[in-house]
MDTraj code that builds the backbone (N, CA, C; nanometers):
import mdtraj as md
import numpy as np

residues = "MET ASN ARG LYS LEU LEU GLN LYS ALA PHE LYS CYS ILE VAL SER PRO PHE ARG ARG LEU LEU VAL SER ILE LEU GLN GLU ILE ALA TYR TYR ALA LEU PRO ALA GLN PRO SER TRP PHE VAL TYR GLN SER PRO LEU SER LEU ALA HIS VAL CYS LYS ILE TRP ARG ILE GLY VAL LEU GLY PHE SER PRO LEU TRP LYS GLU LEU TYR LEU GLU MET GLN LEU VAL TRP HIS ASP GLU THR VAL LEU SER THR LEU ALA SER GLN ILE ASN MET TRP PHE SER ARG ASN ILE ARG".split()
xyz = np.array([
    [-0.3761, 1.9839, -0.4307],
    [-0.3799, 1.9524, -0.2889],
    [-0.2876, 1.8355, -0.2597],
    [-0.2179, 1.8476, -0.1491],
    [-0.1319, 1.7350, -0.1166],
    [-0.2110, 1.6278, -0.0407],
    [-0.1514, 1.5145, -0.0272],
    [-0.2184, 1.3968, 0.0301],
    [-0.2622, 1.4188, 0.1749],
    [-0.1779, 1.4792, 0.2566],
    [-0.2128, 1.5002, 0.3980],
    [-0.3318, 1.5939, 0.4126],
    [-0.3370, 1.6938, 0.3292],
    [-0.4483, 1.7876, 0.3342],
    [-0.5793, 1.7190, 0.2935],
    [-0.5709, 1.6340, 0.1928],
    [-0.6895, 1.5582, 0.1507],
    [-0.7353, 1.4619, 0.2601],
    [-0.6405, 1.3957, 0.3259],
    [-0.6752, 1.3042, 0.4332],
    [-0.7430, 1.3781, 0.5486],
    [-0.6928, 1.4960, 0.5809],
    [-0.7509, 1.5753, 0.6883],
    [-0.8930, 1.6192, 0.6515],
    [-0.9129, 1.6608, 0.5288],
    [-1.0453, 1.7026, 0.4832],
    [-1.1424, 1.5844, 0.4867],
    [-1.0971, 1.4690, 0.4436],
    [-1.1812, 1.3501, 0.4435],
    [-1.2181, 1.3107, 0.5861],
    [-1.1207, 1.3165, 0.6766],
    [-1.1441, 1.2812, 0.8162],
    [-1.2502, 1.3711, 0.8781],
    [-1.2486, 1.4986, 0.8461],
    [-1.3481, 1.5928, 0.8977],
    [-1.4881, 1.5581, 0.8481],
    [-1.4959, 1.5104, 0.7255],
    [-1.6262, 1.4776, 0.6677],
    [-1.6850, 1.3523, 0.7322],
    [-1.6054, 1.2490, 0.7499],
    [-1.6579, 1.1217, 0.7989],
    [-1.6540, 1.1075, 0.9498],
    [-1.5868, 1.1937, 1.0196],
    [-1.5719, 1.1756, 1.1644],
    [-1.7024, 1.1740, 1.2422],
    [-1.8060, 1.2514, 1.2055],
    [-1.9303, 1.2400, 1.2834],
    [-1.9893, 1.0981, 1.2812],
    [-1.9756, 1.0284, 1.1692],
    [-2.0268, 0.8920, 1.1611],
    [-1.9445, 0.7965, 1.2468],
    [-1.8188, 0.8251, 1.2628],
    [-1.7334, 0.7401, 1.3444],
    [-1.7625, 0.7585, 1.4930],
    [-1.8231, 0.8708, 1.5282],
    [-1.8508, 0.8988, 1.6694],
    [-1.9912, 0.8587, 1.7125],
    [-2.0673, 0.7975, 1.6235],
    [-2.2020, 0.7529, 1.6600],
    [-2.1944, 0.6515, 1.7734],
    [-2.2867, 0.6614, 1.8675],
    [-2.2957, 0.5589, 1.9709],
    [-2.3320, 0.4267, 1.9046],
    [-2.2785, 0.3187, 1.9559],
    [-2.3050, 0.1877, 1.8972],
    [-2.4547, 0.1582, 1.8993],
    [-2.5234, 0.1966, 2.0053],
    [-2.6676, 0.1704, 2.0134],
    [-2.7448, 0.2449, 1.9041],
    [-2.7026, 0.3660, 1.8698],
    [-2.7669, 0.4417, 1.7619],
    [-2.7370, 0.3754, 1.6278],
    [-2.6126, 0.3358, 1.6084],
    [-2.5742, 0.2649, 1.4866],
    [-2.6571, 0.1376, 1.4703],
    [-2.6773, 0.0649, 1.5787],
    [-2.7535, -0.0584, 1.5719],
    [-2.9004, -0.0321, 1.5382],
    [-2.9554, 0.0761, 1.5903],
    [-3.0929, 0.1133, 1.5543],
    [-3.1029, 0.1467, 1.4049],
    [-3.0058, 0.2224, 1.3560],
    [-3.0023, 0.2554, 1.2132],
    [-2.9958, 0.1270, 1.1306],
    [-2.9089, 0.0358, 1.1704],
    [-2.8933, -0.0906, 1.0985],
    [-3.0230, -0.1713, 1.1016],
    [-3.0902, -0.1716, 1.2148],
    [-3.2151, -0.2464, 1.2273],
    [-3.3219, -0.1917, 1.1324],
    [-3.3341, -0.0595, 1.1257],
    [-3.4342, 0.0009, 1.0382],
    [-3.3929, 0.0000, 0.8911],
    [-3.2672, -0.0274, 0.8654],
    [-3.2192, -0.0361, 0.7273],
    [-3.2346, -0.1765, 0.6689],
    [-3.2773, -0.2713, 0.7514],
    [-3.2928, -0.4080, 0.7028],
    [-3.3986, -0.4151, 0.5929],
    [-3.3696, -0.4882, 0.4880],
    [-3.4711, -0.5082, 0.3843],
    [-3.5776, -0.6078, 0.4327],
    [-3.6877, -0.6143, 0.3632],
    [-3.7947, -0.7076, 0.4001],
    [-3.7473, -0.8525, 0.3943],
    [-3.6561, -0.8804, 0.3023],
    [-3.6022, -1.0148, 0.2878],
    [-3.4498, -1.0082, 0.2923],
    [-3.3909, -1.0118, 0.4133],
    [-3.2451, -1.0018, 0.4240],
    [-3.1745, -1.1157, 0.3510],
    [-3.0709, -1.0818, 0.2792],
    [-2.9902, -1.1836, 0.2121],
    [-2.8439, -1.1575, 0.2436],
    [-2.7586, -1.2449, 0.2001],
    [-2.6168, -1.2286, 0.2343],
    [-2.5362, -1.1582, 0.1264],
    [-2.6029, -1.0830, 0.0422],
    [-2.5310, -1.0034, -0.0556],
    [-2.4620, -0.8867, 0.0154],
    [-2.3361, -0.8617, -0.0179],
    [-2.2598, -0.7582, 0.0525],
    [-2.3072, -0.6170, 0.0212],
    [-2.3858, -0.5993, -0.0831],
    [-2.4352, -0.4662, -0.1156],
    [-2.5682, -0.4367, -0.0457],
    [-2.6157, -0.5294, 0.0355],
    [-2.7430, -0.5122, 0.1030],
    [-2.7226, -0.5184, 0.2544],
    [-2.8003, -0.4400, 0.3278],
    [-2.7926, -0.4416, 0.4731],
    [-2.8383, -0.5780, 0.5235],
    [-2.7774, -0.6330, 0.6262],
    [-2.6837, -0.5730, 0.7193],
    [-2.5366, -0.5829, 0.6789],
    [-2.5041, -0.6688, 0.5830],
    [-2.3626, -0.6859, 0.5482],
    [-2.2993, -0.5597, 0.4916],
    [-2.3732, -0.4810, 0.4171],
    [-2.3151, -0.3589, 0.3603],
    [-2.2710, -0.2631, 0.4713],
    [-2.3464, -0.2570, 0.5798],
    [-2.3100, -0.1679, 0.6903],
    [-2.1869, -0.2182, 0.7647],
    [-2.1647, -0.3476, 0.7612],
    [-2.0462, -0.4041, 0.8269],
    [-1.9181, -0.3719, 0.7508],
    [-1.9293, -0.3166, 0.6314],
    [-1.8118, -0.2822, 0.5510],
    [-1.7759, -0.1339, 0.5569],
    [-1.8453, -0.0557, 0.6393],
    [-1.8182, 0.0884, 0.6469],
    [-1.6850, 0.1150, 0.7158],
    [-1.6689, 0.0626, 0.8351],
    [-1.5436, 0.0784, 0.9097],
    [-1.5432, -0.0245, 1.0225],
    [-1.4349, -0.0302, 1.0971],
    [-1.4192, -0.1303, 1.2028],
    [-1.5260, -0.1159, 1.3112],
    [-1.5555, 0.0053, 1.3517],
    [-1.6543, 0.0282, 1.4578],
    [-1.7927, -0.0180, 1.4112],
    [-1.8276, 0.0148, 1.2872],
    [-1.9566, -0.0277, 1.2337],
    [-1.9612, -0.1801, 1.2218],
    [-1.8510, -0.2411, 1.1818],
    [-1.8471, -0.3875, 1.1695],
    [-1.8737, -0.4523, 1.3047],
    [-1.8089, -0.4035, 1.4080],
    [-1.8284, -0.4588, 1.5419],
    [-1.9727, -0.4387, 1.5868],
    [-2.0263, -0.3184, 1.5644],
    [-2.1628, -0.2887, 1.6055],
    [-2.2662, -0.3717, 1.5334],
    [-2.2494, -0.3876, 1.4047],
    [-2.3476, -0.4611, 1.3241],
    [-2.3360, -0.6118, 1.3482],
    [-2.2158, -0.6650, 1.3462],
    [-2.1993, -0.8097, 1.3634],
    [-2.2368, -0.8543, 1.5041],
    [-2.2277, -0.7646, 1.6015],
    [-2.2597, -0.8003, 1.7390],
    [-2.4035, -0.7732, 1.7801],
    [-2.4871, -0.7304, 1.6881],
    [-2.6259, -0.6964, 1.7201],
    [-2.7168, -0.8086, 1.6699],
    [-2.7544, -0.8987, 1.7584],
    [-2.8235, -1.0214, 1.7189],
    [-2.9569, -1.0033, 1.6459],
    [-3.0385, -0.9002, 1.6717],
    [-3.1640, -0.8894, 1.5961],
    [-3.1452, -0.8785, 1.4443],
    [-3.0276, -0.8405, 1.3992],
    [-3.0033, -0.8296, 1.2549],
    [-2.9857, -0.9654, 1.1886],
    [-2.9624, -1.0682, 1.2676],
    [-2.9222, -1.1976, 1.2124],
    [-3.0249, -1.3070, 1.2397],
    [-3.1491, -1.2691, 1.2674],
    [-3.2497, -1.3704, 1.2988],
    [-3.3236, -1.4217, 1.1751],
    [-3.3036, -1.3579, 1.0618],
    [-3.3730, -1.3951, 0.9389],
    [-3.2771, -1.3930, 0.8219],
    [-3.2973, -1.4846, 0.7303],
    [-3.2170, -1.4893, 0.6082],
    [-3.3056, -1.5409, 0.4961],
    [-3.3091, -1.4689, 0.3872],
    [-3.3898, -1.5085, 0.2722],
    [-3.2984, -1.5757, 0.1709],
    [-3.3316, -1.6996, 0.1378],
    [-3.2544, -1.7743, 0.0390],
    [-3.3432, -1.8049, -0.0808],
    [-3.2914, -1.7795, -0.1966],
    [-3.3613, -1.8164, -0.3193],
    [-3.2696, -1.9121, -0.3933],
    [-3.3145, -2.0346, -0.4053],
    [-3.2292, -2.1364, -0.4660],
    [-3.3031, -2.2060, -0.5789],
    [-3.2303, -2.2407, -0.6808],
    [-3.2861, -2.3201, -0.7886],
    [-3.2665, -2.4671, -0.7530],
    [-3.3592, -2.5476, -0.7924],
    [-3.3498, -2.6894, -0.7628],
    [-3.2619, -2.7577, -0.8676],
    [-3.1341, -2.7422, -0.8503],
    [-3.0366, -2.8089, -0.9374],
    [-2.9399, -2.8856, -0.8483],
    [-2.8761, -2.9821, -0.9052],
    [-2.7825, -3.0635, -0.8289],
    [-2.6538, -2.9861, -0.8021],
    [-2.6102, -2.9872, -0.6765],
    [-2.4831, -2.9261, -0.6380],
    [-2.3951, -3.0342, -0.5765],
    [-2.2666, -3.0206, -0.5950],
    [-2.1781, -3.1180, -0.5324],
    [-2.1679, -3.0909, -0.3822],
    [-2.1082, -3.1828, -0.3102],
    [-2.1028, -3.1743, -0.1647],
    [-2.0241, -3.0526, -0.1167],
    [-1.9242, -3.0096, -0.1916],
    [-1.8451, -2.8935, -0.1523],
    [-1.9302, -2.7674, -0.1512],
    [-2.0108, -2.7504, -0.2552],
    [-2.0987, -2.6336, -0.2636],
    [-2.1994, -2.6357, -0.1490],
    [-2.2601, -2.7512, -0.1255],
    [-2.3593, -2.7638, -0.0188],
    [-2.2966, -2.7433, 0.1184],
    [-2.1777, -2.7927, 0.1369],
    [-2.1075, -2.7755, 0.2643],
    [-2.0741, -2.6280, 0.2888],
    [-2.0281, -2.5590, 0.1848],
    [-1.9986, -2.4162, 0.1959],
    [-2.1255, -2.3377, 0.2273],
    [-2.2328, -2.3703, 0.1598],
    [-2.3606, -2.3048, 0.1835],
    [-2.4065, -2.3271, 0.3272],
    [-2.3968, -2.4498, 0.3738],
    [-2.4376, -2.4811, 0.5112],
    [-2.3532, -2.4056, 0.6124],
    [-2.2243, -2.3936, 0.5882],
    [-2.1381, -2.3220, 0.6821],
    [-2.1687, -2.1726, 0.6828],
    [-2.2021, -2.1147, 0.5673],
    [-2.2389, -1.9731, 0.5623],
    [-2.3712, -1.9479, 0.6334],
    [-2.4654, -2.0369, 0.6182],
    [-2.5935, -2.0238, 0.6879],
    [-2.5720, -2.0344, 0.8386],
    [-2.4904, -2.1294, 0.8812],
    [-2.4601, -2.1431, 1.0245],
    [-2.3944, -2.0174, 1.0797],
    [-2.3023, -1.9584, 1.0041],
    [-2.2356, -1.8369, 1.0490],
    [-2.3358, -1.7228, 1.0638],
    [-2.4256, -1.7100, 0.9662],
    [-2.5271, -1.6041, 0.9701],
    [-2.6087, -1.6133, 1.0984],
    [-2.6627, -1.7322, 1.1252],
    [-2.7509, -1.7476, 1.2403],
    [-2.6762, -1.7551, 1.3726],
    [-2.5474, -1.7882, 1.3704],
    [-2.4705, -1.7887, 1.4953],
    [-2.4579, -1.6478, 1.5523],
    [-2.4677, -1.5476, 1.4674],
    [-2.4624, -1.4086, 1.5155],
    [-2.5891, -1.3707, 1.5909],
    [-2.6955, -1.4469, 1.5726],
    [-2.8229, -1.4183, 1.6392],
    [-2.8233, -1.4623, 1.7855],
    [-2.7317, -1.5482, 1.8264],
    [-2.7360, -1.6000, 1.9632],
    [-2.6316, -1.5383, 2.0543],
    [-2.5728, -1.4289, 2.0140],
    [-2.4718, -1.3647, 2.0982],
    [-2.5355, -1.2976, 2.2166],
])
top = md.Topology()
chain = top.add_chain()
for i, resn in enumerate(residues, 1):
    res = top.add_residue(resn, chain, resSeq=i)
    for name in ("N", "CA", "C"):
        top.add_atom(name, md.element.get_by_symbol(name[0]), res)
traj = md.Trajectory(xyz[None], top)
């Protein structure tokens, strides 16, 4: 099979997901949330934001997905750079909740 034919076949397979209404996508994302949301990219909601551009916009712009974050930390000393990076990531997570 040539490349164009493969691309066309792939497009036919994934196109129904690309045509989902944003509100339906957001409902799916909401029900896909784990009991303890974390910022791992393999876990919802971040994993859904990596599907395609439309899903990224829908997921990142849906504030109910960003009202909770589960952090598990060991009580060890971290330098200020690590703590500053952590604080900025936490702020980014919760800033999506106030849109």
